[in-house]
Each structure stands twice: as C-alpha cells, then as structure tokens.
TORMAR-911213 format. One record per residue (C-alpha): x, y, z; residue in three letters. Coordinates in pm, whole numbers, plus 32768, in hexadecimal, padded with zeros to 4 digits. Example, Ala and Ser with C-alpha at 12.3 -4.5 7.8 and 13.67 -1.06 7.14 Angstrom:
BEGIN
84CE7E3E830CALA/85577F9682CASER/
# end
This chain:
BEGIN
B330DEE2BABAMET/B477DF5CBA1DPHE/B434E0C4BA85GLU/B508E1B3B9B7GLY/B551E0AAB8ACPHE/B4FCE0D3B73DTHR/B423DFC3B69FGLU/B450DF7BB52BGLU/B423DE78B41CARG/B559DE79B343LEU/B562DDD9B1ECVAL/B6A8DD1FB1B2LEU/B726DC53B08CLYS/B673DB0EB0E9ASP/B598DB68B213ALA/B4D1DC7AB2B9THR/B51FDC95B42DLEU/B44ADD29B540HIS/B541DDDAB625VAL/B55BDEC6B74DARG/B698DF8CB790HIS/B703E095B886GLY/B811E118B96DGLY/B964E1AEB922THR/BAC3E125B911GLY/BB61DFF3B875ALA/BA64DF0FB7C6PRO/B9DEDDCBB85BVAL/B8F1DCDFB7A7LEU/B809DC08B880LEU/B779DACAB7E4LEU/B657DA09B87DHIS/B614D894B87EGLY/B4EFD7ABB841HIS/B3CCD7EBB863PRO/B40BD952B8CFARG/B41FDA99B812THR/B4FDDBCAB842HIS/B41ADC24B968ALA/B4CDDB24BA42THR/B5D8DC36BA6BTRP/B4DFDD3DBAE5ALA/B574DD4DBC43GLN/B6E2DD21BBE2VAL/B6F6DE0CBAB7ALA/B6ADDF51BB78PRO/B7BDDEFCBC74LEU/B8BBDEC8BB5FLEU/B842DFFCBAA3ALA/B8CFE0DABBB7ARG/BA27E080BB30HIS/B9F5DFEDB9D3PHE/B929E00EB897THR/B846DEDEB8B3VAL/B79DDE33B78BVAL/B68FDD29B7C1CYS/B5F9DC85B689PRO/B502DB6EB657ASP/B5D8DA6FB59FLEU/B570DA0BB441ARG/B448D91EB469GLY/B3F0D992B5C7PHE/B2F9DA90B64FGLY/B2A2DB9FB555GLU/B3D2DB71B473SER/B3A6DAD5B31BSER/B395D95EB2F1LYS/B485D8ADB201PRO/B40AD7DCB0DFALA/B40FD664B115ASP/B520D59FB067THR/B589D434B07DALA/B6CBD48AB136ASP/B627D58FB21DHIS/B742D67EB1C3ALA/B663D7AFB1E9GLY/B63ED755B359SER/B7B1D70FB38BSER/B87BD7C8B48ELYS/B960D837B372ARG/B83FD8E8B2C6ALA/B7CAD986B40BLYS/B92BD9F5B464ALA/B949DA9EB311ALA/B802DB53B35AASP/B891DBCFB4A2CYS/B9CEDC58B405VAL/B900DD09B2FAGLN/B815DD94B404LEU/B931DE24B4D0MET/B9D4DEBDB39DARG/B885DF5AB340ARG/B882DFF8B49BLEU/B9E7E076B46CGLY/BAA8DF6CB52AHIS/BBB5DEB2B467SER/BC43DE0BB59FARG/BB7ADDA8B6D3PHE/BB55DCBDB7FAALA/BA4CDBAFB7E3VAL/B990DAFDB8FAVAL/B8BCD9CDB8A9GLY/B7DBD8F1B97DHIS/B768D790B924ASP/B72DD780B7A8ARG/B7A7D8E7B793GLY/B8EED870B82AALA/B925D796B6F7TYR/B8EBD8C5B61AVAL/B9E0D992B6EAALA/BAE3D87AB6D6PHE/BAB4D860B55DARG/BADAD9D9B53AALA/BC27D9C7B5F2ALA/BC9CD8A7B516MET/BC24D92EB3C7ASP/BC62DAA2B402HIS/BD8CDABAB4EEPRO/BDE3DC1CB483ASP/BC86DC92B4E7ALA/BC72DBF5B642ILE/BD33DC99B75CSER/BCB5DBBCB879ARG/BBDADA86B88DLEU/BAF1DA1FB9A8VAL/BA44D8CDB99DVAL/B92FD884BA98LEU/B8BCD720BADFASP/B94ED674B9ADALA/BA6FD5AAB924VAL/BAB6D584B7AEPRO/B9AFD4B5B6FCILE/BAABD3B6B682VAL/BB32D38AB7E4GLU/B9D3D353B86DALA/B97BD252B764LEU/BAC3D193B788GLU/BA86D178B900ARG/B91DD109B8D1CYS/B8C2CFF0B9C0ASN/B78BCF74BA76ALA/B794D09BBB67ARG/B7A7D194BA48PHE/B68CD0E4B98FALA/B5B4D0E8BAC8GLN/B5ECD257BB1AARG/B612D2ECB9BDTRP/B529D203B900TRP/B490D334B858HIS/B5C6D356B779TRP/B562D214B6CAPHE/B3EAD242B6DAPHE/B401D399B639TYR/B4CFD303B520ALA/B3A8D22CB4B1GLN/B2C9D2AAB396PRO/B177D349B3E1ASP/B128D2AAB532LYS/B1DED3A7B610PRO/B119D4CBB581GLU/AFD0D410B5AFARG/B022D3B7B716ALA/B092D516B777ILE/AF76D5D0B6CCLEU/AE6ED4F1B76CALA/AEB1D5B1B8B1ASP/AFE2D699B89FPRO/AFB2D71DBA02ASP/AFB6D5C0BA97ALA/B0DAD553B9BATRP/B1C0D674BA09TYR/B149D6EFBB5BGLY/B1D6D83DBBC7GLY/B139D94DBC9ASER/B152DAC3BCD0PRO/B1E6DA88BE2ALYS/B34FDA98BDB3HIS/B31CDB12BC50MET/B242DC40BC97GLY/B0E9DC77BBFFALA/B157DD15BAB5GLU/B26BDC1BBA74ALA/B17EDAFDBAC3PHE/B07EDB7CB9C9GLU/B18EDB9EB8C0ASP/B1F3DA35B904PHE/B088D9BCB8F4ARG/B04EDA64B7A5ARG/B177D9A7B71BALA/B119D84FB79BILE/AFB4D875B716HIS/B030D8D2B5B9ASP/B03CD797B4DFPRO/B148D82DB3FDASP/B225D882B527ALA/B1F6D72AB5C3VAL/B254D682B47BHIS/B38AD75EB455ALA/B3F3D720B5BDMET/B3DDD5A9B581VAL/B49DD5CFB43CGLU/B5B8D660B510ASP/B5DBD508B5B3TYR/B5C7D452B468ARG/B6E8D526B3EFALA/B7A0D4DAB533GLY/B7B2D364B4F6LEU/B829D391B391GLY/B8C4D4C6B2F7VAL/B927D566B443ASP/B9DAD42EB4B6ARG/BA8BD41CB365MET/BB09D581B38BHIS/BB95D532B4E6ASP/BC40D3FCB461GLU/BCDCD4BEB341GLU/BD66D5C2B432ASP/BDF9D4B9B514ARG/BE9FD404B3F4ARG/BF2FD54FB37FGLY/BFB7D59FB4D8GLY/BEEED6E0B4EEARG/BEB1D777B643LYS/BE08D8A1B6E0ILE/BF00D9BFB6C5ARG/BE65DAB3B7BECYS/BE44DA9DB939PRO/BD25D9B9B99CMET/BC47D99BBACFLEU/BB6ED868BB0BCYS/BA61D871BC18MET/B967D763BC6CTRP/B83AD73ABD50ALA/B884D66FBE87LYS/B720D5EBBE93GLN/B71FD580BD25ASP/B7C0D457BC75ASP/B919D4BDBBF9LEU/B9E3D44FBD28GLU/B918D30DBD47ALA/B957D2BABBDALEU/BAC0D329BBB4TYR/BB5AD35EBD0AGLY/BC73D44ABCA8ASP/BBBDD539BBBFVAL/BCF1D60EBB82LEU/BDB0D4D2BB30GLY/BCC2D493BA0EVAL/BD0AD5F0B988TRP/BE81D5E3B9C6ALA/BEDBD55EB86DSER/BE10D672B7C5TRP/BE95D7A7B877ALA/BFE9D809B8FESER/BF72D936B9CBASP/BE59D896BA95LEU/BDBCD8D8BBE7ARG/BC6DD890BC85GLY/BB96D80CBD9EGLY/BA31D7CEBE0BSER/B908D893BE8FLEU/B820D7F5BF8FASP/B6E0D7FDBEC2CYS/B61AD740BDBDGLY/B64CD742BC46HIS/B5BFD89ABBF5HIS/B6D7D95ABC9FMET/B681DAB3BC19ALA/B524DA99BCACGLU/B570D9ECBDF5GLU/B6B6DA9FBE56LYS/B6C8DBD8BD7FPRO/B790DCADBE73VAL/B88EDB9CBEB8GLU/B8B0DB45BD49LEU/B8D9DCB1BCE7ALA/B9EDDCD6BDEAALA/BAA7DBACBD59GLN/BA83DC33BBF9LEU/BAF6DD8EBC5BLEU/BC27DD02BD0CASN/BC8ADC42BBD4PHE/BC2CDD40BACBLEU/BCD6DE67BB77ARG/BE2BDDBFBB97ARG/
# end
C-alpha cells in the first residue's frame, strides 16, 4: 500500500497528523471522509503520483492523527480547524499553494480550505457533497430517512455506545474494494474509542459551528476563487436528494464543472482508475 510513499507523523500547531506523501510535480492534497482514513486513497494516490506530488493525511480526529479536546461548541472538530491543519501540513512539506481533493466529510474540509485560505488553494475537487448549510436548508423527509445519521451522531453519548458495541456490523466494509491493508487500517480506526468519538464530534460540529461558518460566508458574498470540480456517485444519494447537484454549488463557485461516476459512495475504492482519470483531466488543465 502506497509503495514509494513516505509515512510520517508531523506535529503541527494544534494537531499531529499521520500522513503519507510521494510522487513528483505540483502538489495535490487528498482528504478522506467518514469513517475512512487516508488509506481510502491507496489505489488512486499512486496513479496521481505519476504526475503530481500527492499528500494523504488522516484528518484531525480520524485514524492515527491526534484527537481534539472536547469543547461545548465542538470547534476543535470544525472544518475550519481541520482546514487550517491541512494548510500547515502542506507548508511543512514545502507547498504554499496546492490543489485539494475531498470526499464526504473531507469534502467539507476541502471546501473550507478554499474559502478560508484562497491564496493557498489552486484547484478544488469535491466528491459526493454539497455545502453543509445547503444540505440542512434542503432537509426534508427524504433527507431525514437517508441521512438520519447526521442527526443521530449529533446526540450526546449514544452514538459512540451504539457504534462501539459492534463497529464491524455498524460500518460494514470489506477488503474486496479497499484492499487488505487499507481494510485493516480502516478497522483499527473504527475499533478505537477515541477515533469513534472524534469522528462523531465531526458531525456535532457540522450542525453547529460549521453551518455558522457557511452562513457567514454566504452573507459576506464570499465564493470559491479557484476552478472547482464536483463529482458524485451515481448509485449514492446526491442526485436523489438534490437533482441538479451542480445547481446547488452554482452560487458558491464561478468556475465550476462536474459530473457523476457510476458507482457507490466510496468512489476512490470502487472506481479508482476512473476517478483518477477525472482528477488528472481536471488537475492538469
């Protein structure tokens, strides 16, 4: 897994991140979603590393990266805090400006990085996500039925107890698409009580401080300044929930393109070659 990549744990201002990086060329940061780790990119990263310097961290709170302290506002688990980690990480590795690709919860971190650090982000790719505030404002019975976990994870204590009673049954997953090493990395994370708590805290932040940050940006008329690509999984929920996915993003980005891949939610595991081709086509323009 990640042959030829360097594995490190880098101490930053407010977090210590477990990261793998490799390749040569312009820098690209790949951010995983819930409940995955950086290993979700194990099949995509080597394909991109033929053309780019690729950096794959465990986000703060996930996998083997450090876990933020609990606070009433969950600010340590906010996408703003995690985006700041990412910018610091890339600067530590010598990259002051870089492209960022985020999937699922990592997509919110990538989006926040582009909003908060526009001079650092050259291109933005969002996979299977719309802005948190847009999702919550469109919440209806269909959303509540399909994405009920957003609201369950926001409750105190019970989500952690439910997940940790049988993490394998709760999250599923298999080595079929992930690969044996990536699957074991994922299983270590979901069996770690501290990681499970931090992953749930990510959702608690989503319904509060993260939504507030989106609302502040919208009121201020701030938009994504770099070219943006949005891709979504045809067999997942985004089209069913929103219809015109790019239409949801249109008010946030002026240079926007995108489309779907015929797969389930975990695109980097199910369609790694196809996803890598889409990313290369966008990133090399």
